[in-house]
ROSE-905579 format. One record per residue (C-alpha): residue number from 1; chain; x, y, z. Coordinates in pm, 1 decimal, padded with zeros to 6 digits. Layout:
BEGIN
     n   chain          u          v          w
   NUM       A          X          Y          Z
...
! end
This chain:
BEGIN
     n   chain          u          v          w
     1       A   -02710.9   -00668.4   -00607.3
     2       A   -02406.3   -00763.5   -00404.1
     3       A   -02166.2   -00614.4   -00660.1
     4       A   -02324.2   -00268.1   -00637.8
     5       A   -02336.9   -00298.0   -00257.6
     6       A   -01961.2   -00356.0   -00254.5
     7       A   -01896.5   -00053.6   -00476.6
     8       A   -02091.2    00166.5   -00234.5
     9       A   -01926.3    00006.0    00069.8
    10       A   -01577.5    00055.7   -00075.3
    11       A   -01639.8    00422.6   -00154.3
    12       A   -01804.8    00487.6    00183.8
    13       A   -01536.4    00333.3    00405.3
    14       A   -01257.1    00480.3    00191.7
    15       A   -01414.8    00825.6    00223.1
    16       A   -01448.4    00796.8    00601.2
    17       A   -01100.4    00649.7    00652.7
    18       A   -00925.9    00909.1    00434.9
    19       A   -01096.7    01203.7    00603.4
    20       A   -01011.3    01065.7    00949.4
    21       A   -00649.6    01006.1    00845.8
    22       A   -00614.8    01358.2    00710.3
    23       A   -00793.7    01530.0    00999.2
    24       A   -00643.7    01334.5    01289.9
    25       A   -00299.7    01219.3    01168.4
    26       A   -00236.4    01503.8    00919.3
    27       A   -00066.0    01266.2    00675.9
    28       A   -00099.4    01231.8    00295.0
    29       A   -00156.6    00856.1    00323.4
    30       A   -00492.6    00738.5    00190.3
    31       A   -00679.2    00429.0    00310.1
    32       A   -00900.8    00183.2    00124.2
    33       A   -00968.2   -00192.8    00117.2
    34       A   -00639.1   -00357.0    00016.0
    35       A   -00643.7   -00548.8   -00311.8
    36       A   -00414.6   -00826.6   -00188.7
    37       A   -00630.1   -00898.0    00115.0
    38       A   -00938.2   -00853.1   -00105.2
    39       A   -00822.2   -01144.6   -00318.6
    40       A   -00736.0   -01358.3   -00014.6
    41       A   -01071.8   -01274.1    00147.1
    42       A   -01274.1   -01349.2   -00167.6
    43       A   -01098.5   -01648.0   -00324.0
    44       A   -00927.8   -01827.2   -00033.7
    45       A   -01135.1   -01759.4    00278.8
    46       A   -01487.9   -01727.9    00136.6
    47       A   -01417.1   -01897.2   -00195.6
    48       A   -01568.6   -01847.6   -00538.2
    49       A   -01947.2   -01809.2   -00492.1
    50       A   -01912.9   -01914.8   -00127.1
    51       A   -01731.5   -02243.6   -00194.7
    52       A   -01466.5   -02178.8    00073.0
    53       A   -01450.6   -02320.9    00424.5
    54       A   -01559.8   -01994.1    00590.4
    55       A   -01888.7   -01816.7    00522.4
    56       A   -01893.6   -01453.4    00412.9
    57       A   -02060.0   -01342.4    00738.3
    58       A   -01809.9   -01535.2    00947.7
    59       A   -01520.1   -01386.7    00751.9
    60       A   -01653.1   -01036.1    00821.3
    61       A   -01648.5   -01120.0    01192.5
    62       A   -01280.7   -01215.3    01160.7
    63       A   -01206.9   -00882.2    00991.8
    64       A   -01385.6   -00693.8    01272.2
    65       A   -01185.0   -00882.9    01536.7
    66       A   -00865.1   -00802.8    01346.2
    67       A   -00947.4   -00432.0    01358.1
    68       A   -01014.5   -00445.0    01733.1
    69       A   -00686.4   -00629.8    01797.3
    70       A   -00495.4   -00377.1    01587.3
    71       A   -00660.7   -00090.8    01775.6
    72       A   -00548.1   -00232.2    02111.0
    73       A   -00194.4   -00290.8    01979.9
    74       A   -00183.0    00068.3    01852.9
    75       A   -00310.7    00213.6    02181.5
    76       A   -00037.6    00042.2    02385.8
    77       A    00231.3    00123.8    02128.0
    78       A    00314.0   -00229.4    02011.8
    79       A    00255.4   -00155.5    01643.3
    80       A    00500.0    00133.8    01662.2
    81       A    00749.4   -00088.4    01844.5
    82       A    00716.7   -00354.1    01576.4
    83       A    00780.5   -00093.2    01306.0
    84       A    01092.2    00018.1    01492.5
    85       A    01217.3   -00342.0    01492.6
    86       A    01232.0   -00356.0    01111.5
    87       A    01592.9   -00285.0    00999.3
    88       A    01654.5    00051.5    00834.8
    89       A    01775.0   -00100.2    00506.5
    90       A    01458.1   -00310.1    00480.1
    91       A    01233.6   -00008.3    00537.1
    92       A    01419.4    00176.0    00262.7
    93       A    01407.9   -00129.7    00036.4
    94       A    01032.9   -00157.3    00088.5
    95       A    00983.6    00185.3   -00069.0
    96       A    01190.0    00083.3   -00372.4
    97       A    01009.2   -00250.8   -00395.8
    98       A    00673.8   -00073.3   -00390.1
    99       A    00801.2    00147.4   -00673.2
   100       A    00871.7   -00156.4   -00893.1
   101       A    00539.8   -00307.2   -00781.3
   102       A    00351.3    00003.1   -00894.7
   103       A    00535.1    00011.7   -01226.8
   104       A    00467.8   -00359.2   -01283.0
   105       A    00095.9   -00304.3   -01223.3
   106       A    00100.9   -00004.1   -01456.0
   107       A    00251.0   -00214.2   -01736.0
   108       A   -00014.4   -00486.9   -01721.3
   109       A   -00335.1   -00494.0   -01921.6
   110       A   -00571.7   -00537.9   -01625.0
   111       A   -00468.9   -00215.3   -01450.5
   112       A   -00224.5   -00049.0   -01687.0
   113       A   -00121.2    00016.2   -02044.6
   114       A   -00104.7   -00350.0   -02147.8
   115       A    00261.5   -00346.1   -02248.3
   116       A    00322.0   -00666.0   -02048.6
   117       A    00098.7   -00974.1   -02060.2
   118       A    00121.3   -01319.3   -01907.0
   119       A    00296.3   -01607.7   -02081.2
   120       A    00280.0   -01982.2   -02022.0
   121       A    00645.8   -02017.6   -02123.0
   122       A    00821.3   -01718.5   -01966.4
   123       A    00562.3   -01600.2   -01711.0
   124       A    00547.5   -01255.7   -01873.5
   125       A    00613.3   -01128.7   -02223.6
   126       A    00574.8   -00823.5   -02443.1
   127       A    00207.9   -00761.7   -02517.7
   128       A    00039.0   -00454.4   -02653.0
   129       A   -00197.7   -00639.6   -02885.1
   130       A   -00557.6   -00531.1   -02957.7
   131       A   -00817.7   -00685.3   -02721.5
   132       A   -00954.1   -00916.5   -02991.9
   133       A   -00615.6   -01091.5   -03012.0
   134       A   -00604.8   -01187.3   -02642.8
   135       A   -00714.6   -01530.9   -02528.6
   136       A   -00911.3   -01619.3   -02214.4
   137       A   -00592.8   -01591.2   -02004.2
   138       A   -00520.1   -01240.6   -02138.3
   139       A   -00224.2   -01367.9   -02344.7
   140       A   -00152.7   -01201.5   -02678.1
   141       A   -00188.1   -01456.1   -02959.2
   142       A   -00083.5   -01220.5   -03240.5
   143       A   -00026.5   -00856.8   -03343.1
   144       A    00207.2   -00769.5   -03054.0
   145       A    00260.2   -00395.4   -03000.7
   146       A   -00015.8   -00309.9   -03248.0
   147       A   -00285.2   -00218.9   -02997.0
   148       A   -00401.2    00141.3   -03000.4
   149       A   -00471.5    00160.8   -02623.3
   150       A   -00114.4    00052.8   -02543.0
   151       A    00036.8    00322.6   -02761.2
   152       A   -00204.4    00577.8   -02617.0
   153       A   -00086.6    00473.6   -02270.0
   154       A    00277.0    00512.7   -02377.7
   155       A    00191.1    00858.6   -02511.1
   156       A    00032.4    00942.7   -02175.5
   157       A    00348.4    00828.1   -01996.5
   158       A    00568.3    01046.8   -02219.6
   159       A    00330.5    01340.4   -02168.9
   160       A    00344.8    01307.3   -01789.4
   161       A    00723.8    01272.1   -01797.6
   162       A    00764.2    01583.4   -02012.0
   163       A    00537.3    01792.2   -01789.9
   164       A    00719.7    01673.3   -01477.5
   165       A    01048.3    01769.9   -01640.3
   166       A    00922.3    02128.7   -01649.3
   167       A    00775.9    02091.2   -01296.2
   168       A    00422.3    02158.2   -01413.2
   169       A    00177.0    02123.2   -01124.3
   170       A   -00088.0    01859.0   -01174.9
   171       A    00114.1    01679.6   -01442.9
   172       A   -00003.9    01332.8   -01341.8
   173       A   -00370.9    01434.7   -01322.7
   174       A   -00351.0    01614.7   -01657.8
   175       A   -00198.4    01306.4   -01819.0
   176       A   -00475.0    01082.4   -01683.7
   177       A   -00751.1    01318.3   -01799.8
   178       A   -00606.0    01364.0   -02149.7
   179       A   -00581.0    00989.1   -02213.0
   180       A   -00925.1    00921.6   -02061.5
   181       A   -01100.9    01187.9   -02269.3
   182       A   -00939.0    01056.3   -02588.7
   183       A   -01061.8    00705.9   -02496.1
   184       A   -01428.5    00794.3   -02441.0
   185       A   -01556.0    00852.2   -02800.2
   186       A   -01680.4    00521.4   -02943.5
   187       A   -01585.4    00513.6   -03314.2
   188       A   -01206.5    00505.4   -03256.6
   189       A   -00934.2    00240.9   -03232.4
   190       A   -00858.0    00342.5   -02872.7
   191       A   -01212.0    00361.9   -02734.8
   192       A   -01292.0    00225.2   -02391.1
   193       A   -01643.0    00141.9   -02515.8
   194       A   -01611.5   -00091.5   -02817.2
   195       A   -01925.9   -00213.5   -02992.7
   196       A   -01940.1   -00541.2   -02801.8
   197       A   -02185.6   -00664.9   -02535.2
   198       A   -01947.8   -00566.3   -02253.9
   199       A   -01863.9   -00237.1   -02427.0
   200       A   -02232.2   -00154.1   -02473.4
   201       A   -02300.5   -00230.7   -02107.0
   202       A   -02011.9   -00009.1   -01993.2
   203       A   -02122.8    00273.7   -02224.2
   204       A   -02481.8    00258.4   -02099.8
   205       A   -02353.0    00283.7   -01741.6
   206       A   -02125.6    00573.5   -01843.4
   207       A   -02422.9    00765.7   -01990.6
   208       A   -02604.0    00760.8   -01655.7
   209       A   -02342.3    01006.0   -01519.5
   210       A   -02510.6    01024.1   -01176.8
   211       A   -02640.8    00727.5   -00979.0
   212       A   -02648.3    00598.2   -00621.6
   213       A   -02698.3    00249.1   -00485.6
   214       A   -02761.1    00206.0   -00108.8
   215       A   -02607.9   -00084.4    00081.5
   216       A   -02882.2   -00346.6    00113.0
   217       A   -02722.1   -00689.1    00149.9
   218       A   -02384.5   -00646.3    00324.1
   219       A   -02448.8   -00402.3    00610.4
   220       A   -02355.3   -00550.3    00953.3
   221       A   -02384.9   -00906.8    00823.9
   222       A   -02185.1   -01069.4    01107.0
   223       A   -02192.9   -01428.5    01223.5
   224       A   -01992.8   -01476.7    01543.4
   225       A   -01922.1   -01848.5    01518.2
   226       A   -01551.7   -01884.9    01600.0
   227       A   -01553.9   -02258.5    01667.9
   228       A   -01399.5   -02352.3    01332.4
   229       A   -01022.5   -02375.2    01302.1
   230       A   -01041.6   -02225.8    00952.4
   231       A   -01174.1   -01895.6    01084.1
   232       A   -00874.2   -01866.9    01319.1
   233       A   -00633.7   -01942.4    01035.0
   234       A   -00798.7   -01665.6    00833.7
   235       A   -00780.9   -01424.2    01129.4
   236       A   -00410.1   -01491.5    01189.7
   237       A   -00337.4   -01449.9    00818.5
   238       A   -00528.1   -01121.1    00810.8
   239       A   -00326.9   -01003.9    01111.6
   240       A    00027.2   -01074.8    00997.1
   241       A   -00023.0   -00984.4    00630.3
   242       A   -00207.0   -00661.7    00711.4
   243       A    00038.0   -00544.6    00977.8
   244       A    00334.1   -00596.7    00743.6
   245       A    00150.1   -00452.7    00444.3
   246       A    00025.1   -00142.6    00624.8
   247       A    00348.6   -00080.4    00815.5
   248       A    00558.2   -00117.9    00502.0
   249       A    00334.0    00112.5    00301.1
   250       A    00309.6    00385.2    00566.4
   251       A    00683.3    00398.8    00630.6
   252       A    00758.9    00387.9    00257.6
   253       A    00525.8    00679.9    00193.1
   254       A    00685.1    00868.0    00484.5
   255       A    01026.9    00801.8    00333.4
   256       A    00907.8    00907.5   -00011.1
   257       A    00752.7    01225.4    00127.3
   258       A    01066.7    01319.3    00319.1
   259       A    00911.4    01331.5    00666.7
   260       A    01078.7    01023.4    00808.1
   261       A    01307.9    01097.2    01103.9
   262       A    01637.3    00917.2    01031.9
   263       A    01739.2    00906.8    01396.8
   264       A    01419.1    00765.0    01547.1
   265       A    01304.5    00586.2    01227.9
   266       A    00954.2    00718.4    01289.9
   267       A    00736.1    00995.8    01152.6
   268       A    00509.7    01247.5    01321.5
   269       A    00153.0    01125.3    01346.5
   270       A    00239.7    00755.4    01321.4
   271       A    00051.4    00664.1    01640.5
   272       A   -00269.3    00829.1    01523.2
   273       A   -00223.4    00684.3    01174.1
   274       A   -00215.2    00331.3    01315.2
   275       A   -00522.4    00403.6    01528.5
   276       A   -00718.5    00536.6    01230.5
   277       A   -00616.0    00236.8    01020.8
   278       A   -00728.6   -00013.6    01283.8
   279       A   -01058.3    00169.3    01344.7
   280       A   -01123.3    00176.0    00969.5
   281       A   -01075.2   -00202.1    00951.5
   282       A   -01342.3   -00260.6    01216.5
   283       A   -01584.2   -00003.1    01072.0
   284       A   -01528.5   -00132.1    00719.2
   285       A   -01630.8   -00481.6    00823.9
   286       A   -01972.7   -00345.5    00925.4
   287       A   -02011.9   -00220.7    00566.4
   288       A   -01923.5   -00565.5    00435.1
   289       A   -01568.6   -00475.8    00329.5
   290       A   -01244.5   -00672.5    00350.3
   291       A   -00958.3   -00519.7    00561.3
   292       A   -00882.5   -00152.1    00501.9
   293       A   -00516.6   -00056.2    00470.0
   294       A   -00289.1    00221.9    00348.4
   295       A   -00264.1    00197.5   -00027.3
   296       A    00049.2    00248.2   -00233.7
   297       A   -00121.9    00481.1   -00481.6
   298       A   -00083.9    00746.5   -00208.6
   299       A    00253.7    00802.5   -00371.9
   300       A    00077.8    00981.7   -00659.2
   301       A   -00046.5    01253.0   -00423.1
   302       A    00294.9    01282.4   -00258.8
   303       A    00460.0    01303.2   -00601.2
   304       A    00235.1    01600.4   -00681.1
   305       A    00355.5    01779.5   -00367.8
   306       A    00111.2    01656.5   -00104.1
   307       A    00270.7    01665.8    00240.8
   308       A   -00022.0    01716.8    00481.3
   309       A   -00357.7    01567.5    00565.5
   310       A   -00530.5    01803.8    00322.5
   311       A   -00420.1    01569.1    00044.0
   312       A   -00592.9    01276.4    00212.7
   313       A   -00905.3    01476.0    00296.4
   314       A   -00938.3    01572.5   -00070.7
   315       A   -00900.9    01203.0   -00158.4
   316       A   -01181.5    01125.0    00086.4
   317       A   -01401.5    01392.1   -00071.1
   318       A   -01338.0    01238.2   -00413.1
   319       A   -01446.2    00898.9   -00278.0
   320       A   -01764.9    01068.1   -00152.7
   321       A   -01827.2    01218.9   -00495.6
   322       A   -01765.4    00875.8   -00646.9
   323       A   -02066.0    00747.9   -00450.8
   324       A   -02285.6    00952.2   -00685.2
   325       A   -02068.3    00981.0   -00998.5
   326       A   -01959.0    00618.7   -01018.4
   327       A   -02037.8    00599.5   -01394.3
   328       A   -01773.5    00864.7   -01465.0
   329       A   -01504.2    00737.4   -01227.9
   330       A   -01557.4    00377.8   -01340.7
   331       A   -01496.5    00482.1   -01701.3
   332       A   -01133.0    00583.6   -01667.1
   333       A   -00953.9    00315.3   -01872.3
   334       A   -00654.2    00131.9   -01723.8
   335       A   -00425.1    00272.8   -01993.7
   336       A   -00507.1    00620.9   -01857.5
   337       A   -00411.9    00543.1   -01496.1
   338       A   -00126.0    00303.0   -01580.4
   339       A    00117.3    00582.0   -01681.3
   340       A    00062.5    00748.0   -01342.1
   341       A    00155.7    00425.4   -01161.3
   342       A    00471.0    00384.4   -01370.9
   343       A    00572.8    00745.8   -01307.8
   344       A    00526.0    00723.2   -00930.6
   345       A    00714.0    00391.7   -00932.3
   346       A    01009.2    00559.9   -01101.7
   347       A    01008.5    00835.9   -00841.0
   348       A    01005.7    00588.3   -00552.6
   349       A    01309.7    00403.6   -00689.0
   350       A    01535.7    00686.8   -00572.2
   351       A    01524.2    00532.4   -00224.2
   352       A    01747.6    00249.8   -00346.2
   353       A    02045.7    00487.0   -00323.5
   354       A    02005.0    00506.8    00055.7
   355       A    02040.9    00131.4    00114.4
   356       A    02364.4    00020.9    00281.1
   357       A    02504.6   -00172.4   -00017.4
   358       A    02856.2   -00170.8    00131.0
   359       A    02766.3   -00449.3    00375.6
   360       A    02613.3   -00763.3    00222.5
   361       A    02432.0   -00841.9    00549.0
   362       A    02221.3   -00531.2    00487.3
   363       A    02231.3   -00520.2    00106.9
   364       A    02124.0   -00877.3    00024.4
   365       A    01811.1   -00882.0    00248.8
   366       A    01722.1   -00538.9    00109.6
   367       A    01755.3   -00669.9   -00246.4
   368       A    01542.8   -00975.7   -00162.2
   369       A    01275.7   -00742.3   -00023.1
   370       A    01283.1   -00528.7   -00337.6
   371       A    01240.1   -00818.2   -00581.3
   372       A    00992.9   -01020.2   -00373.8
   373       A    00739.8   -00737.7   -00339.9
   374       A    00659.6   -00721.3   -00715.2
   375       A    00733.7   -01086.9   -00796.1
   376       A    00538.6   -01215.1   -00495.6
   377       A    00270.4   -00953.7   -00568.1
   378       A    00255.5   -00865.1   -00198.3
   379       A    00424.7   -00604.5    00019.8
   380       A    00376.0   -00825.1    00325.7
   381       A    00535.6   -01132.9    00170.8
   382       A    00824.2   -00922.5    00041.1
   383       A    00892.0   -00795.0    00392.5
   384       A    00868.7   -01147.1    00533.9
   385       A    01132.0   -01265.5    00284.5
   386       A    01358.8   -00972.5    00364.8
   387       A    01323.3   -01001.5    00742.1
   388       A    01378.9   -01378.4    00731.1
   389       A    01698.2   -01348.0    00527.6
   390       A    01820.2   -01060.2    00746.3
   391       A    01769.8   -01260.6    01065.2
   392       A    01941.6   -01572.2    00926.5
   393       A    02247.7   -01393.9    00783.9
   394       A    02306.1   -01149.3    01066.7
   395       A    02226.2   -01395.0    01346.6
   396       A    02490.5   -01630.2    01207.2
   397       A    02745.0   -01348.9    01192.3
   398       A    02652.4   -01229.5    01542.2
   399       A    02680.7   -01577.5    01696.5
   400       A    03018.4   -01644.4    01532.0
   401       A    03140.9   -01303.6    01644.7
   402       A    03038.9   -01362.9    02006.2
   403       A    03159.1   -01724.5    02026.2
   404       A    03499.1   -01635.0    01881.1
   405       A    03518.6   -01322.3    02098.3
   406       A    03549.7   -01100.7    01793.8
   407       A    03806.1   -01304.4    01601.5
   408       A    03561.7   -01428.4    01334.8
   409       A    03396.0   -01131.7    01166.5
   410       A    03335.1   -01015.6    00808.4
   411       A    03614.9   -00793.4    00672.0
   412       A    03385.9   -00487.9    00659.9
   413       A    03184.5   -00565.2    00974.1
   414       A    03213.0   -00203.3    01082.4
   415       A    03012.2   -00093.6    00775.5
   416       A    02694.1   -00264.4    00896.5
   417       A    02386.6   -00076.6    01015.4
   418       A    02390.7   -00092.7    01395.8
   419       A    02046.2   -00251.8    01416.4
   420       A    02099.1   -00413.2    01759.5
   421       A    02218.7   -00089.0    01914.8
   422       A    01937.0    00108.5    01757.3
   423       A    01663.1   -00128.7    01878.6
   424       A    01796.8   -00181.4    02229.7
   425       A    01852.5    00189.4    02295.1
   426       A    01548.2    00263.3    02509.0
   427       A    01382.6   -00065.3    02406.3
   428       A    01004.3   -00071.1    02413.1
   429       A    01003.2    00218.6    02659.0
   430       A    01109.3    00457.5    02381.7
   431       A    00783.4    00380.5    02200.2
   432       A    00546.3    00489.7    02475.3
   433       A    00245.7    00648.1    02297.3
   434       A    00183.7    01022.9    02339.0
   435       A   -00139.3    00968.8    02537.0
   436       A    00054.4    00783.7    02809.0
   437       A    00305.3    01069.9    02830.1
   438       A    00014.9    01313.7    02866.5
   439       A   -00141.6    01089.5    03130.8
   440       A    00167.1    01145.9    03343.5
   441       A    00164.4    01518.7    03276.1
   442       A    00446.8    01516.1    03022.7
   443       A    00447.1    01688.9    02684.9
   444       A    00520.8    01435.8    02409.7
   445       A    00836.1    01498.1    02213.9
   446       A    00773.6    01591.9    01852.7
   447       A    00968.3    01458.3    01559.1
   448       A    01156.8    01752.6    01423.9
   449       A    01388.8    01821.2    01133.6
   450       A    01717.2    01626.6    01113.3
   451       A    01910.6    01916.1    01261.0
   452       A    01704.1    01896.4    01578.9
   453       A    01685.5    01517.7    01601.8
   454       A    01944.6    01486.2    01876.3
   455       A    01784.7    01732.9    02116.6
   456       A    01434.9    01595.8    02057.0
   457       A    01552.8    01238.4    02114.0
   458       A    01725.0    01340.4    02438.9
   459       A    01401.8    01508.7    02552.5
   460       A    01198.4    01196.4    02474.3
   461       A    01442.4    00968.8    02661.1
   462       A    01436.5    01204.3    02961.0
   463       A    01055.2    01198.8    02971.8
   464       A    01048.9    00819.8    02953.0
   465       A    01304.4    00793.0    03231.6
   466       A    01093.8    01017.5    03455.7
   467       A    00784.4    00802.8    03398.2
   468       A    00952.7    00464.0    03433.0
! end
């Protein structure tokens, strides 16, 4: 049915997008349908069982249009220019916020070890109870911290941490496999296949090992009726959430991987990465998928040493294998993958040390970004909160400084990040895409190591000046 169609569509578009990202952009940033936009697409736009104001086919048309718009913006360099406009402290904070976000997901029962569950009184509380003591809202009613899967997940986390301490290659993958294999036998307290109707169904699917389901109901199911105002609201929401989500994730992964250029605040291959992302959105809509975006779990590959597109190509190959071995890949329990998310989250928190905490105009918006990403459960909304607070605080300071001719300024005003000077230096001209430079017979400047940043930046500015 539709559910199996969507599994095939997700694997297919993720495979294609990852291989294109690795081959063309040479970056270890994987692509797949984003879970946040998945939820918005399914429950807000289309609605539960089609009860929303926009039909499924019409919503797919909006996703396709979004991909085309993003492709045009990437070709002319506007997506890169927008990324440059985000203050340095907020880009750094986004990486730290994603780290907490990953850890928070890894602690939950739906996608992690189940150490944290929801609570009607305090929003979240300590969980870790056996599944039979959870109510319909996944809240533990009794026997907290007595669930075998939770303790197995904690053991997996300690195992991964110990192996990383000794710099053992493949530590995260080994930890996932060990916990998963322990969870597969049925007559245990930590089994992923309990003797229940749902457990029996999952075990029967697991025993198939190899299966394939072709896309029958969702392929190219477009309906190009754009007369409704609701479809335009959905399109605009897709646009601004996806551009913030994808931009924040890509730059955070670049920061985490150590290939972000501190002087230009860009990374090599960013133009092609944005093009691949936008093309994947449009292609994915033909498969029946919600918007494709860079996903934060890419940090796991980077944490294991991935620095090139080979990492992403291997991810794409694994998605291809998953098309046929879905019973195996679908049987990895959340308490096996949760420790990996927590570990990567801890690694990404090191970026918090690079935030300019000395100046509150940079530090407070960065902190708001960090906390709003996990608490708002959205990278895009976290960035919106951070950018909004940054604009309000620093615009007020800037206006007072100019009106008073420099007499009214914070005591440590000189400690601020020079965001205005950084953005206005070269303006939008400094973000001319490489293909335009080649069109005028110029060799695009490459982003080099920090020691060569100055000379490379001078070369880029000289090329732009010759063109313009």
